[in-house]
N, CA, C and O of each residue as an XYZ file, in Angstrom:
340
protein
N     -40.320     22.490    -30.012
C     -39.965     23.690    -29.284
C     -39.183     24.627    -30.196
O     -38.286     24.203    -30.924
N     -39.531     25.887    -30.144
C     -38.823     26.903    -30.911
C     -37.705     27.469    -30.027
O     -37.945     27.834    -28.877
N     -36.478     27.540    -30.573
C     -35.328     28.057    -29.821
C     -35.062     29.493    -30.208
O     -35.128     29.863    -31.380
N     -34.764     30.290    -29.211
C     -34.529     31.704    -29.429
C     -33.185     32.097    -28.807
O     -32.891     31.744    -27.665
N     -32.395     32.814    -29.556
C     -31.117     33.314    -29.048
C     -31.393     34.565    -28.233
O     -32.070     35.487    -28.688
N     -30.852     34.581    -27.011
C     -31.045     35.717    -26.119
C     -29.698     36.312    -25.749
O     -28.679     35.620    -25.763
N     -29.697     37.589    -25.420
C     -28.466     38.272    -25.045
C     -28.606     38.868    -23.655
O     -29.708     39.107    -23.159
N     -27.433     39.103    -23.034
C     -27.362     39.773    -21.729
C     -28.105     39.039    -20.617
O     -28.678     39.666    -19.726
N     -28.093     37.723    -20.674
C     -28.666     36.913    -19.611
C     -27.506     36.541    -18.684
O     -26.594     35.831    -19.106
N     -27.520     37.013    -17.413
C     -26.387     36.741    -16.526
C     -26.276     35.253    -16.184
O     -27.272     34.559    -15.979
N     -25.029     34.797    -16.131
C     -24.745     33.419    -15.754
C     -24.570     33.370    -14.249
O     -23.702     34.044    -13.695
N     -25.394     32.571    -13.587
C     -25.303     32.456    -12.134
C     -24.033     31.722    -11.742
O     -23.556     30.839    -12.455
N     -23.503     32.104    -10.604
C     -22.327     31.432    -10.074
C     -22.682     29.994     -9.722
O     -23.727     29.729     -9.129
N     -21.798     29.069    -10.093
C     -22.022     27.677     -9.734
C     -20.718     27.103     -9.216
O     -19.641     27.580     -9.575
N     -20.803     26.117     -8.404
C     -19.623     25.517     -7.806
C     -19.274     26.225     -6.501
O     -19.464     27.434     -6.369
N     -18.765     25.462     -5.547
C     -18.517     26.042     -4.216
C     -17.466     27.137     -4.248
O     -17.583     28.113     -3.507
N     -16.438     27.005     -5.087
C     -15.386     28.020     -5.115
C     -15.881     29.298     -5.764
O     -15.541     30.390     -5.310
N     -16.674     29.185     -6.814
C     -17.206     30.370     -7.481
C     -18.186     31.097     -6.576
O     -18.178     32.326     -6.519
N     -19.024     30.361     -5.872
C     -19.971     30.996     -4.945
C     -19.218     31.730     -3.838
O     -19.621     32.817     -3.422
N     -18.131     31.140     -3.365
C     -17.309     31.778     -2.337
C     -16.623     33.022     -2.905
O     -16.616     34.072     -2.261
N     -16.054     32.913     -4.089
C     -15.379     34.038     -4.737
C     -16.338     35.206     -4.938
O     -15.959     36.366     -4.774
N     -17.573     34.895     -5.291
C     -18.591     35.916     -5.545
C     -18.835     36.777     -4.305
O     -19.148     37.961     -4.430
N     -18.699     36.207     -3.131
C     -18.989     36.910     -1.876
C     -17.795     37.698     -1.335
O     -17.961     38.538     -0.451
N     -16.591     37.434     -1.857
C     -15.390     38.044     -1.294
C     -15.228     39.497     -1.744
O     -15.445     39.839     -2.906
N     -14.841     40.334     -0.786
C     -14.528     41.729     -1.055
C     -13.015     41.900     -0.952
O     -12.329     41.056     -0.375
N     -12.498     42.992     -1.513
C     -11.065     43.268     -1.435
C     -10.647     43.277      0.039
O     -11.262     43.946      0.870
N      -9.593     42.522      0.341
C      -9.092     42.420      1.705
C      -9.589     41.187      2.449
O      -9.026     40.823      3.481
N     -10.640     40.536      1.939
C     -11.149     39.314      2.570
C     -10.194     38.164      2.326
O      -9.482     38.141      1.323
N     -10.180     37.203      3.250
C      -9.383     35.991      3.069
C     -10.174     34.791      3.537
O     -11.116     34.908      4.322
N      -9.772     33.629      3.038
C     -10.422     32.369      3.377
C      -9.340     31.341      3.674
O      -8.352     31.244      2.946
N      -9.524     30.581      4.733
C      -8.609     29.494      5.067
C      -9.117     28.226      4.391
O     -10.265     27.830      4.591
N      -8.259     27.584      3.586
C      -8.639     26.348      2.888
C      -7.709     25.219      3.317
O      -6.663     25.464      3.918
N      -8.088     24.000      3.012
C      -7.398     22.825      3.539
C      -6.011     22.587      2.955
O      -5.113     22.132      3.664
N      -5.824     22.891      1.663
C      -4.549     22.526      1.041
C      -4.265     23.376     -0.201
O      -5.056     24.242     -0.575
N      -3.124     23.110     -0.824
C      -2.676     23.848     -2.003
C      -3.661     23.718     -3.171
O      -3.915     24.693     -3.878
N      -4.207     22.535     -3.371
C      -5.166     22.324     -4.476
C      -6.393     23.210     -4.308
O      -6.865     23.811     -5.273
N      -6.913     23.292     -3.081
C      -8.073     24.134     -2.829
C      -7.722     25.609     -3.001
O      -8.536     26.384     -3.504
N      -6.522     25.999     -2.589
C      -6.079     27.385     -2.754
C      -6.036     27.745     -4.240
O      -6.518     28.804     -4.642
N      -5.460     26.863     -5.048
C      -5.386     27.110     -6.490
C      -6.778     27.165     -7.108
O      -7.033     27.992     -7.983
N      -7.680     26.293     -6.665
C      -9.047     26.270     -7.197
C      -9.775     27.566     -6.858
O     -10.476     28.119     -7.706
N      -9.619     28.056     -5.634
C     -10.281     29.292     -5.239
C      -9.705     30.481     -5.996
O     -10.458     31.327     -6.479
N      -8.384     30.558     -6.106
C      -7.766     31.660     -6.849
C      -8.234     31.668     -8.299
O      -8.560     32.724     -8.842
N      -8.269     30.509     -8.921
C      -8.718     30.393    -10.307
C     -10.175     30.827    -10.448
O     -10.530     31.526    -11.397
N     -11.007     30.415     -9.511
C     -12.423     30.788     -9.544
C     -12.602     32.285     -9.373
O     -13.456     32.888    -10.023
N     -11.799     32.895     -8.497
C     -11.894     34.346     -8.311
C     -11.554     35.073     -9.611
O     -12.270     35.981    -10.033
N     -10.463     34.667    -10.231
C     -10.036     35.315    -11.468
C     -11.087     35.154    -12.562
O     -11.445     36.123    -13.231
N     -11.579     33.939    -12.742
C     -12.587     33.666    -13.771
C     -13.883     34.412    -13.494
O     -14.450     35.025    -14.398
N     -14.358     34.366    -12.251
C     -15.621     35.012    -11.902
C     -15.556     36.516    -12.127
O     -16.419     37.085    -12.796
N     -14.536     37.158    -11.571
C     -14.471     38.615    -11.680
C     -14.156     39.064    -13.109
O     -14.613     40.124    -13.537
N     -13.386     38.275    -13.843
C     -13.130     38.602    -15.251
C     -14.441     38.587    -16.039
O     -14.657     39.435    -16.905
N     -15.312     37.624    -15.740
C     -16.607     37.549    -16.426
C     -17.482     38.754    -16.114
O     -18.404     39.063    -16.870
N     -17.205     39.434    -15.013
C     -17.950     40.630    -14.616
C     -17.254     41.905    -15.087
O     -17.738     43.010    -14.841
N     -16.108     41.746    -15.768
C     -15.370     42.895    -16.253
C     -14.558     43.587    -15.166
O     -14.218     44.764    -15.285
N     -14.250     42.845    -14.103
C     -13.519     43.399    -12.966
C     -12.165     42.720    -12.862
O     -12.065     41.494    -12.919
N     -11.132     43.525    -12.710
C      -9.794     42.979    -12.474
C      -9.703     42.564    -11.010
O     -10.308     43.204    -10.150
N      -8.970     41.525    -10.721
C      -8.858     41.054     -9.338
C      -7.429     40.615     -9.063
O      -6.759     40.053     -9.930
N      -6.980     40.876     -7.860
C      -5.690     40.377     -7.403
C      -5.936     39.262     -6.402
O      -6.912     39.299     -5.653
N      -5.065     38.283     -6.386
C      -5.198     37.183     -5.432
C      -3.828     36.859     -4.851
O      -2.796     37.168     -5.446
N      -3.838     36.237     -3.688
C      -2.609     35.750     -3.074
C      -2.966     34.566     -2.199
O      -4.076     34.487     -1.672
N      -2.025     33.646     -2.045
C      -2.216     32.500     -1.154
C      -0.913     32.258     -0.405
O       0.171     32.364     -0.979
N      -1.024     31.937      0.862
C       0.146     31.629      1.680
C      -0.143     30.392      2.516
O      -1.230     30.227      3.070
N       0.870     29.524      2.590
C       0.692     28.346      3.426
C       0.852     28.748      4.891
O       1.617     29.653      5.224
N       0.115     28.058      5.751
C       0.105     28.323      7.175
C       0.926     27.251      7.898
O       1.230     26.205      7.324
N       1.273     27.509      9.124
C       2.104     26.576      9.895
C       1.469     25.194     10.032
O       2.176     24.190     10.123
N       0.145     25.140     10.048
C      -0.544     23.854     10.224
C      -0.785     23.104      8.914
O      -1.443     22.064      8.911
N      -0.254     23.627      7.790
C      -0.406     22.947      6.496
C      -1.587     23.424      5.680
O      -1.731     23.032      4.522
N      -2.437     24.263      6.256
C      -3.550     24.829      5.501
C      -3.031     26.011      4.685
O      -1.866     26.392      4.796
N      -3.908     26.584      3.867
C      -3.550     27.750      3.057
C      -4.579     28.853      3.272
O      -5.768     28.585      3.446
N      -4.108     30.087      3.257
C      -5.003     31.237      3.325
C      -4.957     31.936      1.965
O      -3.883     32.190      1.419
N      -6.144     32.243      1.428
C      -6.278     32.884      0.117
C      -6.946     34.240      0.316
O      -7.974     34.345      0.984
N      -6.344     35.286     -0.278
C      -6.857     36.645     -0.179
C      -7.360     37.145     -1.525
O      -6.856     36.758     -2.580
N      -8.370     38.017     -1.467
C      -8.749     38.817     -2.630
C      -8.097     40.178     -2.420
O      -8.284     40.807     -1.378
N      -7.338     40.626     -3.403
C      -6.585     41.869     -3.304
C      -7.000     42.852     -4.388
O      -7.724     42.504     -5.320
N      -6.528     44.079     -4.248
C      -6.672     45.064     -5.320
C      -5.914     44.536     -6.532
O      -4.881     43.885     -6.371
N      -6.398     44.799     -7.729
C      -5.648     44.363     -8.914
C      -4.320     45.094     -9.004
O      -4.184     46.223     -8.534
N      -3.343     44.437     -9.614
C      -2.030     45.036     -9.806
C      -2.122     46.133    -10.854
O      -2.892     46.043    -11.809
N      -1.325     47.162    -10.655
C      -1.205     48.202    -11.658
C      -0.054     47.805    -12.569
O       1.073     47.621    -12.111
N      -0.336     47.675    -13.846
C       0.686     47.266    -14.808
C       1.263     48.523    -15.454
O       0.534     49.332    -16.028
N       2.559     48.671    -15.353
C       3.239     49.805    -15.937
C       3.983     49.334    -17.161
O       4.783     48.401    -17.083
N       3.735     49.960    -18.277
C       4.413     49.626    -19.524
C       5.717     50.422    -19.569
O       5.701     51.643    -19.728
N       6.836     49.728    -19.429
C       8.148     50.378    -19.381
C       8.426     51.197    -20.636
O       9.088     52.231    -20.543
N       7.949     50.780    -21.800
C       8.191     51.502    -23.050
C       7.522     52.869    -23.037
O       8.044     53.819    -23.620
N       6.362     52.979    -22.372
C       5.646     54.247    -22.329
C       6.289     55.243    -21.392
O       6.055     56.445    -21.523
N       7.115     54.768    -20.423
C       7.746     55.672    -19.462
C       8.863     56.495    -20.098
O       9.170     57.581    -19.605
N       9.475     56.017    -21.168
C      10.624     56.692    -21.788
C      10.236     57.922    -22.547
O      11.096     58.591    -23.120
């Protein structure tokens, strides 16, 4: 078999957290079972959107029943204090 190097071939989302992250819009949230799942989803959102050249904000909060809710947010605006002077 002859191997050929190709460019600009999109990588499909794989894994349940990445597939979920791919579908989320700004303001959407997902209820997950625990802290580990919340961290996995947040990490997948950051990795997925970074690969698309998109900045993403995330947040997670624990709920009264022990579950966690994870949000996709607008990216943070970073202000460089040195440039303000």
